[in-house]
C-alpha positions as CSV (number, residue, x, y, z in Angstrom):
1,M,125.5,-97.9,-162.6
2,K,127.9,-99.2,-165.0
3,V,130.7,-97.3,-162.6
4,I,129.2,-99.0,-159.6
5,R,129.6,-102.1,-161.1
6,W,133.1,-101.5,-162.8
7,I,133.9,-100.6,-158.8
8,Q,132.8,-103.5,-157.6
9,N,134.8,-105.2,-160.0
10,L,137.9,-103.8,-158.8
11,A,137.6,-103.7,-155.3
12,A,136.6,-107.6,-155.6
13,I,139.4,-107.9,-157.7
14,A,142.4,-105.7,-155.4
15,A,141.6,-108.0,-152.8
16,L,141.5,-111.4,-154.4
17,V,145.5,-110.0,-154.6
18,L,146.0,-108.9,-151.8
19,A,144.6,-112.2,-150.2
20,L,146.8,-114.3,-152.0
21,N,150.4,-111.7,-151.6
22,L,149.4,-112.1,-147.5
23,A,148.9,-116.0,-148.1
24,D,151.9,-116.2,-150.8
25,G,155.1,-116.7,-148.3
26,L,155.0,-120.4,-146.8
27,E,155.4,-118.9,-143.2
28,I,152.6,-117.0,-142.6
29,S,151.2,-115.6,-139.6
30,F,147.4,-116.6,-137.8
31,K,146.8,-113.1,-138.9
32,D,146.9,-113.1,-142.8
33,A,145.9,-116.1,-143.1
34,C,142.9,-114.8,-141.5
35,T,143.0,-111.8,-143.3
36,A,143.2,-113.8,-146.3
37,G,140.1,-116.0,-146.2
38,V,137.9,-112.9,-145.0
39,L,139.3,-111.3,-148.5
40,L,138.7,-114.4,-150.1
41,V,135.2,-115.0,-148.9
42,L,133.5,-111.0,-149.2
43,S,135.3,-111.0,-152.3
44,V,133.3,-114.0,-153.6
45,A,130.3,-113.3,-152.2
46,M,130.1,-109.7,-153.8
47,L,130.8,-111.3,-157.5
48,L,128.0,-114.0,-156.4
49,G,126.0,-111.7,-155.2
50,R,125.9,-109.5,-158.2
51,A,125.9,-112.5,-160.5
52,L,122.6,-113.6,-158.6
53,E,121.4,-109.4,-159.0
54,E,121.6,-109.8,-163.0
55,E,120.2,-113.1,-163.3
56,R,117.2,-111.7,-161.8
57,R,117.5,-108.4,-163.9
58,V,117.5,-110.4,-167.0
59,E,113.9,-112.6,-166.0
């Protein structure tokens, strides 16, 4: 289970880095902006899901 969590953490970090790199320039295309937004939403949702899972496990 810990290996899966590490993989999830790395995937979330990679998605955040990719989203920041896509939105780094001053002139970004609409496609890059949408891709960056989707990656940010997915990575935040993944991390929040893991936090809720841990909270339920503690209770």
